[in-house]
Backbone bond lengths (Angstrom), bond angles and torsions (degrees), N, CA, C in turn:
res aa  C-N    CA-C-N  psi(-1)  N-CA   C-N-CA  omega(-1)  CA-C   N-CA-C  phi
1 M - - - 1.458 - - 1.517 110.93 -
2 Y 1.317 115.97 -43.41 1.460 120.33 -173.22 1.531 112.56 -68.24
3 S 1.324 115.98 -46.20 1.460 119.97 -170.09 1.526 115.02 -79.16
4 C 1.344 117.07 -14.53 1.465 118.32 -171.75 1.521 113.66 -84.02
5 Y 1.342 118.72 -5.93 1.470 119.15 -175.00 1.531 110.04 -163.90
6 P 1.327 117.50 148.78 1.479 119.54 175.87 1.527 111.13 -81.28
7 W 1.312 116.98 78.66 1.459 122.07 -177.53 1.532 111.03 -62.57
8 K 1.324 115.99 142.92 1.460 120.79 -176.64 1.520 112.77 -56.27
9 E 1.338 115.85 -37.18 1.460 119.89 -177.02 1.525 112.71 -67.69
10 T 1.321 117.20 -15.27 1.467 120.87 -174.61 1.527 112.69 -107.97
11 I 1.331 117.02 3.95 1.465 120.87 -174.64 1.527 110.87 -97.41
12 T 1.309 115.45 135.63 1.464 122.54 174.32 1.520 108.17 -117.37
13 T 1.322 116.91 136.63 1.459 120.80 177.85 1.522 110.18 -118.48
14 T 1.327 116.27 143.67 1.462 120.65 175.44 1.522 111.40 -98.83
15 E 1.345 117.05 0.78 1.463 120.00 -177.74 1.519 112.00 -66.38
16 T 1.324 116.69 -26.07 1.463 119.80 -178.91 1.519 112.22 -90.52
17 A 1.325 116.54 4.82 1.468 120.54 179.68 1.528 109.13 -131.03
18 P 1.327 117.89 74.57 1.467 121.55 -177.50 1.527 112.43 -57.91
19 G 1.319 115.08 149.09 1.455 121.19 174.66 1.510 115.45 88.60
20 L 1.347 118.12 0.76 1.463 119.96 -176.86 1.522 112.14 -69.71
21 T 1.339 117.17 -39.17 1.462 120.42 -177.12 1.535 110.24 -130.76
22 P 1.336 117.69 78.40 1.471 119.77 176.28 1.526 110.04 -70.34
23 L 1.313 116.64 144.66 1.458 121.52 178.78 1.527 109.26 -89.76
24 L 1.330 115.61 137.62 1.458 122.19 -174.17 1.521 110.68 -113.72
25 N 1.292 116.12 142.92 1.459 121.41 -176.98 1.534 111.19 -59.58
26 G 1.328 115.81 127.04 1.453 121.85 176.90 1.518 115.15 79.40
27 V 1.333 118.48 8.62 1.463 122.04 -177.09 1.532 110.03 -107.81
28 Q 1.335 116.55 134.60 1.464 121.77 179.37 1.527 112.72 -104.58
29 D 1.342 118.46 -35.80 1.464 122.82 -175.16 1.529 111.38 -107.26
30 Y 1.349 115.60 139.32 1.460 121.25 -176.74 1.528 110.44 -133.96
31 S 1.324 115.82 144.23 1.451 120.60 177.46 1.520 109.81 -67.92
32 L 1.323 116.23 140.83 1.456 121.48 178.53 1.520 110.26 -73.71
33 F 1.332 115.15 151.21 1.456 120.37 179.51 1.526 111.23 -62.84
34 A 1.343 116.99 -33.04 1.467 121.49 -179.50 1.521 109.91 -129.99
35 A 1.324 115.39 152.66 1.466 120.01 -178.67 1.526 112.16 -87.19
36 N 1.324 116.92 -12.10 1.466 120.19 -174.98 1.519 113.07 -104.96
37 V 1.332 117.42 35.86 1.466 121.12 -179.86 1.525 109.73 -74.91
38 Y 1.321 115.75 125.66 1.460 121.91 177.97 1.524 110.12 -88.65
39 R 1.333 117.42 -49.14 1.461 120.72 176.62 1.524 110.61 -156.44
40 L 1.312 114.11 148.28 1.463 122.22 178.23 1.519 108.72 -86.64
41 L 1.330 117.49 132.96 1.461 121.61 -176.37 1.521 112.51 -101.41
42 N 1.309 117.40 -42.92 1.461 121.24 177.04 1.517 108.33 -161.83
43 A 1.323 115.74 164.68 1.467 119.85 -178.67 1.519 109.47 -157.83
44 S 1.311 115.18 159.63 1.462 120.41 178.58 1.526 109.82 -156.53
45 I 1.310 115.22 152.88 1.461 121.75 175.04 1.523 107.82 -97.32
46 W 1.318 115.48 129.46 1.465 121.56 -179.82 1.518 109.70 -109.93
47 N 1.313 116.10 123.50 1.459 121.34 170.96 1.522 106.43 -93.20
48 V 1.347 115.75 99.45 1.458 120.91 -174.94 1.529 111.82 -93.89
49 T 1.324 116.30 10.00 1.467 120.01 176.04 1.514 109.71 -65.34
50 Q 1.334 116.11 -35.66 1.452 121.69 -178.54 1.516 110.76 -106.10
51 V 1.333 116.40 160.17 1.460 122.57 178.33 1.527 108.39 -126.55
52 P 1.342 118.09 121.80 1.464 126.78 -0.62 1.527 111.43 -71.79
53 A 1.327 116.14 160.69 1.461 121.04 -178.17 1.520 110.87 -65.57
54 C 1.325 115.07 148.52 1.461 121.47 174.22 1.527 107.04 -92.00
55 V 1.329 116.94 124.20 1.469 121.59 -173.46 1.521 110.09 -112.26
56 Q 1.329 115.86 127.66 1.460 122.54 178.05 1.530 108.69 -112.72
57 T 1.332 116.88 111.56 1.463 121.31 -179.37 1.523 110.81 -74.06
58 L 1.335 116.14 139.76 1.463 121.81 -179.53 1.521 110.80 -112.82
59 N 1.334 115.68 147.70 1.455 120.76 169.16 1.529 108.39 -77.36
60 V 1.328 116.59 147.48 1.462 121.22 176.65 1.522 108.14 -99.34
61 D 1.318 117.16 111.60 1.458 122.81 179.70 1.519 110.69 -94.59
62 D 1.324 115.57 164.26 1.449 120.57 176.92 1.522 110.75 -74.37
63 Q 1.335 116.85 -41.91 1.453 121.93 175.65 1.522 108.95 -159.31
64 L 1.327 115.94 159.77 1.463 121.90 -178.11 1.521 109.66 -137.44
65 A 1.323 115.72 147.27 1.460 120.71 179.02 1.522 110.24 -78.49
66 T 1.323 115.82 159.56 1.466 120.71 175.11 1.520 109.31 -69.15
67 D 1.322 116.31 128.72 1.465 122.21 177.96 1.527 107.11 -143.98
68 L 1.321 116.20 99.15 1.457 121.35 -174.51 1.518 113.60 -94.10
69 Y 1.346 116.97 8.99 1.463 119.46 175.62 1.523 107.79 -82.05
70 P 1.339 118.63 113.73 1.471 120.85 -173.78 1.524 112.80 -63.33
71 R 1.327 115.17 137.42 1.463 122.02 176.60 1.526 109.85 -124.92
72 S 1.317 114.52 158.48 1.458 120.23 173.81 1.522 109.06 -63.19
73 Y 1.322 117.34 147.52 1.464 119.98 -178.73 1.521 111.82 -60.99
74 S 1.333 117.47 -28.86 1.465 120.54 179.92 1.522 112.38 -71.93
75 A 1.337 117.61 -14.57 1.464 121.80 179.25 1.521 112.42 -97.00
76 I 1.320 117.42 -4.72 1.463 121.08 179.12 1.526 108.47 -91.12
77 R 1.338 115.99 124.29 1.456 120.71 -171.51 1.511 114.40 -112.89
78 A 1.346 118.31 -11.68 1.461 119.48 -170.86 1.523 111.59 -146.38
79 C 1.327 114.43 162.49 1.457 122.00 173.52 1.520 107.87 -152.37
80 C 1.311 117.08 171.00 1.459 121.15 178.19 1.519 108.80 -160.65
81 I 1.319 115.93 168.18 1.457 120.67 164.81 1.520 105.16 -93.32
82 Q 1.311 117.45 106.45 1.455 122.04 -172.93 1.528 110.94 -73.39
83 Q 1.324 114.92 118.71 1.461 119.93 179.59 1.522 110.10 -64.23
84 G 1.300 116.27 144.11 1.455 120.92 177.68 1.518 113.29 97.74
85 I 1.340 116.58 -36.24 1.460 119.02 179.56 1.534 111.52 -112.20
86 G 1.334 116.24 -15.38 1.457 120.27 175.98 1.513 113.75 64.53
87 K 1.328 116.51 32.38 1.462 120.64 179.51 1.531 110.68 -122.77
88 L 1.323 114.94 160.18 1.447 120.97 175.43 1.514 107.93 -82.24
89 R 1.325 116.58 121.14 1.466 121.14 -176.53 1.523 110.40 -112.36
90 L 1.327 116.05 130.51 1.456 121.54 172.31 1.519 109.44 -81.34
91 E 1.325 116.52 165.40 1.459 121.08 178.69 1.524 111.48 -57.93
92 A 1.331 116.28 -31.46 1.460 122.15 178.21 1.524 108.25 -157.31
93 A 1.324 115.45 166.88 1.463 118.87 171.89 1.525 108.27 -59.17
94 I 1.315 115.90 148.92 1.454 119.75 -173.66 1.523 111.00 -105.71
95 N 1.314 115.51 144.31 1.456 122.01 175.19 1.528 108.16 -97.59
96 V 1.324 116.36 114.06 1.461 121.16 -179.49 1.528 108.51 -109.68
97 P 1.322 117.76 104.17 1.467 120.16 179.96 1.527 111.80 -60.46
98 T 1.301 116.70 152.52 1.460 122.21 178.23 1.527 110.55 -57.71
99 G 1.313 115.96 128.58 1.455 120.80 178.97 1.517 114.62 92.11
100 M 1.345 117.80 -9.94 1.463 120.82 179.67 1.527 109.52 -93.38
101 L 1.323 117.00 136.73 1.460 122.89 179.25 1.521 109.01 -111.53
102 L 1.330 115.73 113.60 1.458 121.67 -179.71 1.526 109.66 -118.47
103 E 1.316 116.31 142.41 1.464 122.30 176.82 1.518 108.96 -135.09
104 I 1.333 116.53 153.29 1.457 120.13 168.76 1.519 107.75 -109.62
105 R 1.320 115.88 130.70 1.456 121.89 179.34 1.522 107.95 -125.03
106 Y 1.326 116.65 146.84 1.463 118.64 -172.15 1.520 111.43 -156.38
107 D 1.321 114.27 160.43 1.459 122.14 172.58 1.520 107.76 -108.43
108 Y 1.324 116.62 139.92 1.456 119.63 179.21 1.520 110.44 -144.92
109 Q 1.317 115.13 158.26 1.453 121.46 176.02 1.518 107.65 -100.92
110 I 1.308 115.66 129.92 1.459 120.00 -179.00 1.533 110.21 -82.72
111 N 1.311 116.59 161.88 1.455 121.14 175.25 1.526 109.95 -69.58
112 P 1.324 117.74 147.05 1.462 119.55 179.97 1.521 111.60 -68.29
113 T 1.321 115.30 149.81 1.457 120.76 175.33 1.526 109.23 -77.19
114 K 1.306 117.25 130.07 1.463 121.16 -178.89 1.526 110.55 -63.67
115 I 1.346 115.59 132.33 1.459 120.58 178.90 1.522 108.81 -81.62
116 T 1.319 116.39 120.78 1.467 120.97 -176.80 1.514 113.64 -118.11
117 N 1.358 117.43 -14.70 1.467 119.38 177.93 1.524 109.62 -156.71
118 L 1.328 115.90 160.45 1.461 121.11 -175.20 1.523 112.58 -73.01
119 G 1.312 118.13 -12.32 1.455 120.86 179.07 1.516 113.34 -89.99
120 Q 1.309 117.35 0.75 1.467 122.22 -176.54 1.521 110.94 -76.93
121 D 1.336 116.75 139.36 1.457 121.30 178.36 1.532 110.31 -67.54
122 C 1.328 115.37 145.50 1.464 121.20 176.64 1.526 109.48 -88.57
123 W 1.315 115.73 156.29 1.464 119.87 -178.87 1.517 112.54 -76.72
124 F 1.331 118.14 -17.14 1.463 121.52 -177.27 1.526 110.56 -103.29
125 D 1.341 115.29 159.55 1.453 122.12 -179.71 1.533 110.76 -67.31
126 D 1.332 115.96 152.01 1.466 121.03 -178.19 1.524 113.15 -56.60
127 K 1.327 116.95 -30.34 1.467 118.56 -176.67 1.521 112.78 -66.39
128 W 1.344 116.35 -15.24 1.467 119.83 179.02 1.522 111.83 -103.19
129 R 1.314 117.30 16.75 1.462 120.09 177.71 1.528 111.24 -60.68
130 R 1.344 116.35 -35.92 1.465 119.21 -177.98 1.526 111.98 -62.68
131 V 1.354 117.08 -28.00 1.465 119.75 176.61 1.525 109.53 -66.04
132 A 1.324 115.82 -44.75 1.467 120.12 176.72 1.524 110.40 -62.92
133 D 1.341 116.75 -39.13 1.459 120.32 179.14 1.524 111.11 -60.97
134 E 1.341 116.07 -41.80 1.467 119.86 178.75 1.529 110.69 -63.15
135 G 1.323 116.23 -38.89 1.456 119.99 178.57 1.517 112.35 -68.11
136 L 1.333 116.47 -40.78 1.464 120.49 178.61 1.524 111.14 -66.22
137 L 1.345 115.92 -36.86 1.458 119.40 177.80 1.528 110.38 -64.38
138 Y 1.330 116.25 -40.11 1.471 120.06 176.65 1.526 110.72 -57.99
139 W 1.332 116.25 -47.14 1.463 119.63 -178.75 1.525 111.68 -68.15
140 G 1.315 116.68 -31.56 1.461 119.54 175.28 1.521 110.62 -62.13
141 Y 1.339 115.38 -46.22 1.464 119.67 177.37 1.532 111.17 -63.78
142 K 1.310 115.83 -43.52 1.467 120.43 -175.95 1.532 111.59 -64.28
143 L 1.316 116.97 -44.47 1.459 120.71 -177.40 1.531 112.32 -70.29
144 S 1.336 116.51 -21.25 1.465 119.79 177.30 1.527 111.97 -100.01
145 D 1.339 116.27 11.26 1.469 122.52 179.36 1.525 112.53 56.86
146 D 1.326 115.45 34.84 1.460 121.09 178.36 1.528 108.35 -84.29
147 P 1.333 119.11 126.55 1.472 121.15 -178.76 1.521 113.69 -62.69
148 R 1.337 117.61 -15.84 1.466 120.18 177.85 1.530 112.04 -68.04
149 A 1.335 116.92 -12.03 1.466 119.93 177.88 1.522 111.00 -60.42
150 G 1.336 116.73 -36.30 1.458 119.98 -178.25 1.518 111.53 84.04
151 S 1.325 115.62 -171.97 1.459 120.15 -176.80 1.517 110.22 -155.15
152 A 1.329 115.52 174.00 1.470 122.60 177.06 1.520 108.52 -121.34
153 Q 1.310 116.71 131.34 1.451 121.83 177.27 1.515 109.17 -128.92
154 F 1.330 115.60 139.00 1.456 120.02 -179.68 1.518 110.36 -86.26
155 N 1.320 116.74 128.97 1.459 122.84 177.97 1.522 108.27 -97.76
156 A 1.333 116.46 108.09 1.464 121.06 -176.53 1.529 112.15 -66.45
157 V 1.326 117.48 -25.19 1.465 121.04 -178.75 1.526 110.87 -72.42
158 S 1.345 115.76 -48.91 1.465 119.98 -178.13 1.521 112.36 -88.10
159 G 1.349 116.54 -16.13 1.464 120.29 -179.26 1.520 112.75 72.93
160 S 1.324 116.88 26.46 1.463 120.43 -178.77 1.525 109.36 -138.78
161 F 1.342 115.92 170.36 1.456 121.49 178.96 1.523 110.13 -91.23
162 V 1.322 115.27 145.54 1.461 122.49 174.86 1.529 106.99 -114.60
163 Y 1.338 115.93 128.25 1.453 120.87 -175.80 1.520 110.95 -109.85
164 S 1.322 114.98 155.18 1.459 120.23 177.75 1.524 109.17 -136.16
165 G 1.343 116.10 167.11 1.452 121.70 175.26 1.522 114.13 62.16
166 Q 1.324 115.23 -149.16 1.462 121.45 -178.60 1.520 111.55 -64.07
167 L 1.321 117.18 -30.84 1.465 119.89 177.65 1.520 110.61 -61.39
168 A 1.336 117.45 -38.43 1.463 121.57 177.86 1.519 111.18 -65.57
169 T 1.340 116.15 -40.25 1.468 120.13 178.20 1.521 110.64 -63.03
170 Y 1.326 116.63 -42.78 1.468 121.13 178.63 1.525 111.34 -64.24
171 K 1.326 117.40 -45.30 1.466 121.20 -179.30 1.531 110.80 -63.26
172 A 1.313 117.80 -36.89 1.468 121.12 178.04 1.523 110.86 -65.86
173 A 1.333 116.73 -41.98 1.464 120.72 178.13 1.523 110.44 -64.87
174 L 1.323 116.33 -38.42 1.461 120.79 179.01 1.521 111.12 -65.71
175 Q 1.331 116.58 -39.28 1.459 120.79 178.36 1.529 110.73 -65.02
176 E 1.320 116.72 -39.76 1.464 120.72 176.66 1.523 110.60 -61.52
177 M 1.325 116.76 -40.09 1.462 121.96 179.06 1.524 110.31 -64.55
178 K 1.329 117.36 -40.38 1.465 121.41 178.12 1.520 111.29 -60.55
179 I 1.335 115.69 -47.41 1.463 120.85 -177.12 1.525 110.92 -63.70
180 A 1.330 116.35 -42.22 1.459 120.90 -176.17 1.522 112.94 -72.11
181 T 1.323 117.41 -24.99 1.468 120.71 -177.10 1.520 110.56 -118.40
182 D 1.316 116.28 35.72 1.458 121.64 -174.13 1.516 111.53 -52.39
183 F 1.338 115.79 124.44 1.472 121.68 178.61 1.511 111.14 -70.73
184 G 1.330 117.21 -25.34 1.459 120.49 -178.12 1.511 111.60 110.84
185 S 1.314 117.53 -28.55 1.462 121.62 174.69 1.514 107.42 -160.51
186 T 1.312 115.81 145.15 1.445 119.97 176.98 1.510 109.34 -92.33
187 E 1.303 115.69 171.76 1.458 120.30 -179.29 1.517 110.17 -61.72
188 L 1.327 117.27 128.11 1.458 122.04 179.41 1.514 108.81 -110.01
189 V 1.319 116.30 114.15 1.449 121.08 178.24 1.507 108.65 -118.45
190 F 1.319 116.67 117.81 1.444 121.90 -178.19 1.527 109.64 -100.89
191 P 1.332 118.32 143.21 1.469 119.79 171.77 1.520 109.99 -67.50
192 D 1.333 116.35 174.68 1.461 119.98 -176.25 1.523 112.31 -55.94
193 S 1.333 117.87 -38.01 1.462 122.10 177.46 1.526 107.22 -127.31
194 G 1.301 115.66 73.75 1.452 120.61 -169.63 1.510 113.84 -88.27
195 M 1.342 115.01 153.96 1.461 120.74 170.83 1.518 108.69 -79.14
196 G 1.306 117.20 148.06 1.444 120.81 176.82 1.504 114.54 80.78
197 E 1.322 118.77 19.04 1.456 120.61 177.39 1.522 109.79 -65.27
198 G 1.311 115.44 153.41 1.455 120.37 -176.05 1.510 114.26 -69.68
199 R 1.353 117.92 -21.71 1.461 120.84 -175.82 1.518 109.76 -144.50
200 D 1.323 115.56 158.35 1.455 118.22 174.96 1.522 108.97 -88.54
201 Q 1.337 118.05 -174.35 1.457 121.90 -174.71 1.517 113.69 -60.63
202 N 1.342 116.98 -25.42 1.463 120.95 -177.95 1.520 112.78 -100.38
203 A 1.338 114.32 15.50 1.472 120.91 177.89 1.520 112.86 66.15
204 L 1.358 116.71 21.02 1.465 120.45 176.11 1.511 107.99 -83.53
205 N 1.302 116.69 121.25 1.466 121.24 -174.62 1.518 109.91 -83.22
206 I 1.354 116.59 88.31 1.448 120.19 -179.30 1.519 112.30 -111.58
207 F 1.347 117.05 -9.20 1.443 120.56 -178.32 1.522 111.95 -104.52
208 G 1.297 117.59 -8.25 1.456 120.58 -174.88 1.515 110.62 84.30
209 T 1.311 116.13 169.15 1.463 120.49 -179.69 1.521 109.39 -116.63
């Protein structure tokens, strides 16, 4: 349940806490606000020198190469949580002119809290308990080798999975939960040179965001 969607209850935003991650001249990698980040959902560079702030939306990539040649913030199009170093990496080191105040703000999903006892609160609202019940019933069937558990098969024609049995019932309940608690956008991860990027190489917004 937790890993399949950025549920509202699991999202933390830094937009309401200005000043947490100021951008520094010539620096590409930055420490994350929290150590328990599961995945980055979106990010943007804020120029808070002016009021209202000028906001530059970034694409979220899977990973980015080291690029220490400083660029203007308006030319930086992407960021990621760089695997191996556990830091937030910009597309390149940033050039911060004297007197300009730049920050990066982002939304992220935290790692789930490990369940250690039956009295522990769940991360989801009580109204979605039945979704968890359907999932637990599936695992009950599966662990007892009961054929009612069902299975998942990949359909090469449609490019999707087809479910049967209790697994299908659980997946349907999960889909209903997704629709009812829609975050508004799912995690967008672009490859290094992805199609559908928000900007071209010169930061001209011709594709939309």
